[in-house]
C-alpha positions in Angstrom: 76.6 136.2 69.8 74.1 138.3 71.7 74.3 136.3 75.0 78.1 136.7 75.0 77.8 140.4 74.4 75.3 140.8 77.3 77.5 139.0 79.8 80.6 140.9 78.6 78.6 144.1 79.2 77.8 142.8 82.7 81.4 142.4 83.6 82.3 145.7 82.0 79.8 147.2 84.4 81.4 145.5 87.3 84.8 146.8 86.3 83.5 150.4 86.0 81.8 150.1 89.4 85.0 148.7 91.1 87.2 151.4 89.6 85.3 153.9 91.6 86.5 152.3 94.8 90.1 151.4 93.9 92.3 149.4 91.5 90.7 146.4 89.8 92.5 143.3 88.6 90.9 141.4 85.7 91.6 137.7 85.8 90.8 134.9 83.4 90.2 131.3 84.4 93.6 130.2 83.2 95.3 133.0 85.2 93.5 132.0 88.4 94.5 128.3 87.8 98.1 129.3 87.3 98.0 131.4 90.5 96.7 128.5 92.5 99.3 126.1 91.2 102.0 128.6 92.0 101.0 130.1 95.4 98.3 128.0 97.1 99.0 126.0 100.2 97.8 122.9 98.3 100.5 123.4 95.7 103.2 123.8 98.4 102.0 120.7 100.2 102.2 118.8 96.9 105.8 120.0 96.3 106.8 119.0 99.9 105.2 115.5 99.4 107.1 115.1 96.1 110.4 115.9 97.8 109.6 113.5 100.7 109.0 110.7 98.2 112.2 111.6 96.3 114.4 111.3 99.4 112.7 108.1 100.3 113.7 106.8 96.9 117.2 107.9 97.5 117.3 106.1 100.8 116.1 102.9 99.0 118.8 103.2 96.3 121.5 103.6 99.0 120.6 100.1 100.3 122.2 98.6 97.2 125.4 100.6 97.3 128.6 99.7 99.3 128.5 100.9 102.9 131.6 102.1 104.7 131.5 103.1 108.3 134.0 104.1 111.0 133.3 103.4 114.6 135.3 103.6 117.8 135.8 104.6 121.4 138.1 107.6 121.8 138.9 107.9 124.6 138.0 104.9 126.6 139.3 106.2 130.0 138.0 104.6 133.2 138.9 104.9 136.8 136.6 102.9 139.1 136.4 99.8 141.3 135.2 96.5 140.0 134.3 93.3 141.7 136.7 90.4 141.0 135.5 86.8 141.7 138.1 84.8 143.6 138.7 81.0 143.3 137.1 80.4 146.6 133.9 82.1 145.5 134.4 85.3 147.4 134.6 88.8 145.7 137.3 91.4 146.1 136.8 94.9 144.9 139.9 96.0 143.0 140.7 99.5 141.8 140.8 99.9 137.9 142.5 102.7 136.2 142.9 102.3 132.4 142.3 103.6 128.9 140.7 101.1 126.5 140.3 102.9 123.2 139.5 101.4 119.8 138.8 102.2 116.1 137.1 100.0 113.5 136.5 100.5 109.8 133.8 98.3 108.3 132.8 97.7 104.7 129.7 95.9 103.5 127.9 95.2 100.2 124.5 93.6 99.9 123.9 91.0 97.2 120.4 91.5 95.8 120.1 88.1 94.0 120.8 86.0 97.1 120.0 88.4 100.0 123.5 87.8 101.4 126.1 90.3 102.5 129.8 90.6 101.8 131.7 92.4 104.5 135.2 93.4 105.5 136.8 95.0 108.5 140.0 96.4 110.0 140.4 97.5 113.6 142.9 98.6 116.2 142.5 98.5 120.0 144.8 100.1 122.6 144.8 99.2 126.3 146.8 101.1 128.8 147.0 100.3 132.5 147.8 103.5 134.4 148.6 101.7 137.7 151.1 99.3 136.1 152.2 101.5 133.2 151.4 98.7 130.9 150.4 99.3 127.2 149.1 96.7 124.8 147.7 96.8 121.3 145.3 94.4 119.6 144.4 94.7 116.0 142.8 93.0 113.0 144.8 94.1 109.9 142.0 92.8 107.7 139.2 90.3 107.6 136.6 89.5 105.0 133.5 87.4 105.2 130.2 86.5 103.8 126.8 86.0 105.5 124.1 84.2 103.6 120.5 83.6 105.0 119.2 80.2 103.9 115.5 79.5 103.2 114.6 83.1 104.2 112.7 86.0 102.8 114.8 88.2 100.5 113.7 91.7 101.2 116.2 93.3 98.9 114.9 91.5 95.8 111.3 92.3 96.6 112.1 96.0 97.4 113.8 96.2 94.0 110.5 95.3 92.4 108.2 97.4 94.5 110.1 100.6 95.4 110.4 101.8 91.7 106.7 101.4 91.4 106.1 103.5 94.5 108.5 106.2 93.2 106.8 106.3 89.8 103.4 106.3 91.5 104.5 109.3 93.6 105.6 111.2 90.5 102.3 110.7 88.8 100.5 111.6 92.1 102.3 114.9 92.1 100.9 115.7 88.6 97.5 114.6 89.8 97.7 116.9 92.7 98.4 119.8 90.3 95.4 118.9 88.2 93.3 118.5 91.4 94.2 122.1 92.2 92.8 123.1 88.8 89.5 121.4 89.6 89.2 123.0 93.1 90.1 126.5 92.1 87.7 126.3 89.1 85.0 125.9 91.7 86.1 129.0 93.6 86.4 130.9 90.3 82.8 130.2 89.3 81.5 130.9 92.8 82.9 134.4 92.4 81.9 134.7 88.8 78.3 133.8 89.6 78.4 136.2 92.6 79.6 139.0 90.4 76.9 138.2 87.8 74.2 138.2 90.5 75.5 141.5 91.9 75.5 143.2 88.5 72.0 141.8 87.7 70.8 143.0 91.1 72.1 146.5 90.5 70.6 146.5 87.0 67.3 145.2 88.1 67.1 147.8 90.9 67.7 150.6 88.4 65.2 149.2 85.9 62.6 148.7 88.7 63.0 152.3 89.8 62.6 153.5 86.2 59.5 151.4 85.7 58.0 152.6 89.0 58.5 156.2 87.9 56.7 155.5 84.7 54.0 153.6 86.5 53.4 156.6 88.9 52.7 158.8 85.8 50.3 156.2 84.4 48.6 155.9 87.8 48.1 159.7 87.9 46.5 159.4 84.5 44.3 156.6 85.8 45.6 153.9 83.5 46.8 151.5 86.2 45.5 150.6 89.7 46.9 151.3 93.1 47.6 147.6 93.5 50.0 147.7 90.6 51.9 150.6 92.1 52.2 148.6 95.4 53.4 145.6 93.5 56.2 147.7 91.8 57.1 149.2 95.2 57.5 145.7 96.6 59.6 144.7 93.6 61.9 147.7 94.2 62.3 146.8 97.9 63.1 143.2 96.9 65.6 144.4 94.3 67.2 146.7 96.9 67.6 143.7 99.3 68.9 141.6 96.5 71.7 144.1 95.9 72.9 143.9 99.5 72.7 140.1 99.5 74.6 139.8 96.2 77.3 142.2 97.5 77.8 140.1 100.6 78.0 136.9 98.6 80.5 138.5 96.2 82.8 139.6 99.1 82.7 136.1 100.6 83.4 134.5 97.3 86.3 136.9 96.7 87.8 136.1 100.1 87.5 132.4 99.4 89.3 132.7 96.1 92.0 134.9 97.5 92.6 132.5 100.4 92.9 129.4 98.2 95.1 130.9 95.5 97.3 132.7 98.0 96.6 136.0 96.3 97.9 139.0 98.2 96.9 142.7 98.0 93.7 144.6 98.4 92.9 145.1 94.7 89.4 144.2 93.6 89.0 141.2 91.4 86.9 141.2 88.2 86.7 137.8 86.5 86.6 137.4 82.8 84.0 135.2 81.2 85.7 131.9 80.1 85.3 130.8 76.5 82.5 128.3 75.6 84.5 126.2 73.2 87.8 124.2 73.3 89.6 122.9 70.3 89.8 119.3 71.3 88.3 115.9 70.4 87.7 113.4 73.2 87.0 109.7 72.9 86.6 107.2 75.7 89.3 104.9 74.2 91.9 107.6 74.0 91.2 108.8 77.6 91.3 105.2 78.9 94.6 104.5 77.1 96.2 107.7 78.5 94.8 107.0 82.0 96.3 103.5 82.2 99.6 104.9 80.9 99.8 107.9 83.2 97.7 107.7 86.3 99.1 106.7 89.7 96.1 104.4 90.1 97.3 102.3 87.2 100.7 101.9 88.8 99.1 101.2 92.2 97.2 98.3 90.6 100.5 96.6 89.8 102.1 97.6 93.1 99.3 96.2 95.3 99.5 92.8 93.6 103.3 92.8 93.9 103.1 93.7 97.7 100.6 90.8 98.2 103.0 88.4 96.5 105.8 89.7 98.7 103.8 89.1 101.8 103.2 85.5 100.8 107.0 85.0 100.2 107.7 86.6 103.6 105.3 84.3 105.3 106.8 81.3 103.6 110.3 82.5 104.5 109.5 82.7 108.2 108.1 79.2 108.3 110.0 75.9 108.6 113.8 75.8 108.6 115.5 79.2 109.0 119.3 79.2 108.8 122.2 81.6 108.3 125.6 80.6 107.0 128.5 82.8 107.9 132.1 82.5 106.9 135.1 84.8 107.2 138.9 84.8 107.1 141.4 87.3 108.2 144.4 88.1 110.5 144.7 89.4 114.0 147.6 90.1 116.3 148.6 91.4 119.7 151.7 93.5 120.4 153.1 96.3 122.5 153.2 98.8 119.7 151.2 99.4 116.5 153.9 98.3 113.9 154.3 94.9 115.6 150.6 94.3 115.2 151.1 94.1 111.5 154.2 91.9 111.6 153.4 88.2 111.3 149.7 88.4 112.2 147.9 85.3 113.2 145.4 83.6 110.8 141.8 83.6 112.0 138.9 81.7 110.4 135.2 81.3 111.1 132.6 79.0 109.6 129.2 78.6 111.3 125.7 77.7 110.5 122.9 79.0 112.7 119.5 77.5 112.3 116.1 77.3 113.8 113.5 74.6 113.2 110.0 74.8 114.7 109.3 71.4 116.1 105.8 72.1 117.4 104.1 75.4 116.6 100.4 74.2 116.5 100.0 75.2 112.9 101.2 78.8 113.4 103.5 78.8 110.3 100.9 77.2 108.1 98.3 79.7 109.3 100.5 82.7 108.4 101.1 81.3 104.9 97.4 80.6 104.3 96.5 84.1 105.6 99.0 85.7 103.3 97.7 83.6 100.3 94.1 84.5 101.1 95.0 88.2 101.3 96.7 87.9 98.0 93.6 86.5 96.4 91.5 89.3 98.0 93.9 92.0 96.7 93.6 90.5 93.2 89.8 90.7 93.3 89.9 94.2 94.8 92.3 95.4 92.1 90.1 94.0 89.4 87.1 95.8 90.9 89.1 99.0 91.1 90.0 98.7 87.5 86.4 98.3 86.5 85.4 101.3 88.6 88.3 103.3 87.1 87.2 102.5 83.6 83.6 103.3 84.3 84.5 106.6 85.9 86.4 107.6 82.8 83.7 106.6 80.3 81.1 108.4 82.4 83.3 111.6 82.5 83.9 111.5 78.7 80.1 111.2 78.1 79.5 114.0 80.6 82.0 116.3 78.9 80.5 115.8 75.5 77.0 116.4 76.9 78.2 119.6 78.6 79.4 120.9 75.2 76.0 120.5 73.7 74.2 121.7 76.9 76.3 124.9 76.9 75.1 125.8 73.3 71.5 125.3 74.3 71.9 127.3 77.5 73.5 130.1 75.6 70.6 130.2 73.2 68.1 130.2 76.1 69.9 133.1 77.7 69.8 135.1 74.4 66.1 134.5 74.0 65.3 135.3 77.6 67.2 138.6 77.4 65.5 139.6 74.2 62.1 138.6 75.7 62.8 140.7 78.8 63.6 143.8 76.7 60.4 143.4 74.7 58.3 142.9 77.8 59.8 146.0 79.4 59.1 148.1 76.3 55.5 146.7 76.1 54.9 147.5 79.8 56.0 151.1 79.2 53.6 151.3 76.3 50.9 149.9 78.5 50.6 146.7 76.4 51.6 144.2 79.2 50.6 143.4 82.7 52.9 143.7 85.7 52.7 139.9 86.2 53.9 139.2 82.8 56.7 141.7 83.2 57.8 140.0 86.5 57.8 136.6 84.8 60.0 137.9 82.0 62.3 139.6 84.6 62.7 136.3 86.5 63.3 134.2 83.4 66.0 136.6 82.2 67.8 136.4 85.5 67.5 132.6 85.7 68.8 132.2 82.1 71.9 134.2 82.9 72.5 132.1 86.0 71.9 128.9 84.0 74.5 130.0 81.5 77.2 130.6 84.1 76.3 127.3 85.7 76.6 125.6 82.3 80.0 127.2 81.9 81.0 125.9 85.3 79.9 122.4 84.4 81.7 122.5 81.1 85.1 123.7 82.5 84.8 121.5 85.5 84.3 118.5 83.2 87.3 119.6 81.2 89.7 119.8 84.1 88.3 116.5 85.4 89.2 114.9 82.1 92.7 116.2 82.5 92.9 114.9 86.0 91.6 111.4 85.0 94.0 111.0 82.1 96.9 113.3 82.9 96.8 114.2 79.2 96.4 117.6 77.5 93.9 117.1 74.7 94.4 120.6 73.3 98.2 120.2 72.9 97.9 116.5 72.4 100.7 115.7 74.9 101.1 114.1 78.3 100.9 116.6 81.2 104.1 117.1 83.1 105.4 119.5 85.7 109.0 120.3 86.5 
């Protein structure tokens, strides 16, 4: 098509001009997007955030695994003076010189269904009095027990419902961050693309204005045009010369912005290739909605928020009324003057206790906490429903916009082709003396605006395309879900 040929020629002119000053790197839109996803600060931040969420997930998983810990005091040496209370109430300061060392190995396993904990322990303590040369050992060969909260909030059970949602949400959020990079860098890409188009047009217009002015001077010498027309053309040339400088400045700024965001290194000049105007894909609102609710982190967040609200209600109820903990353990302990004797005929030890707390008078505090949590749950349900409606509307709107952009791009391309042809005809007619300088200026302005409109239409089209990918996390060209390793 003629409009495509014209713009390709524009970019070929940019390349030729750039080669005069150094090496030039030609980049397509897809190459720029890949650069940003691989090198930009935003991409590195997304990777770091993904790793953070992964290790938080690993921490959560460890809460449901057996825990084994070793603790102790080695050595427990002490040489000091301590106050000793006497039977008559007086205090005598006695010198103390001993070593009181200990080791303890503890095992525990949380029970998700009940919120209780099974635990076991074994320990050894050595006491040595340096003044009296007295050594004594105390140990627990083994002891096992179980602690069960009664009528309390079971955090383990609720975490097992909510934390997987958070982890899946973070994985989808990482994919979204990559697609957001595509949207952002597309904006920088078209900023530079338009700046390069403007620069090339400014150079071309300046050259054409000088040629027309040269012809006009000949016609003026022949008495065919007025002095005013010469002055108008001289003003057009000055404006065109200023436009070249302004366009060059804008192009350098846009190049710097693109380099900064993509993390591109080197001093090579960048020449952008014109993106295609068509994509082999069919988009329907129903398909995008289905993929969005299957893939987006927002869809997972809807479920998570409601689950968290229900958890808060359960927590408020668990902290109200009777709160009790039942603890039971059995084991053996012994005291001896050497380690082997600690394990000979140890003494049986048992523990059974129920700790409880009942609010007798709290002035409605417990009830208020429960009612507050229930009201918040209701609010969250309404808010999530509203977010779902907004989410759906955003997707339907974007699908409609994308389909409109496809049609708009065709019309804009046709207008560019017509404006370019019209400008050529107007230029030739002016040279032949068949057109006024005013009509030539109008054709000149329409030609420039048509080219800018075409680049803007391309920008809207590709922006809508990447926005659709972001909203659905679905590749409509390959017909598969978007995923990143």
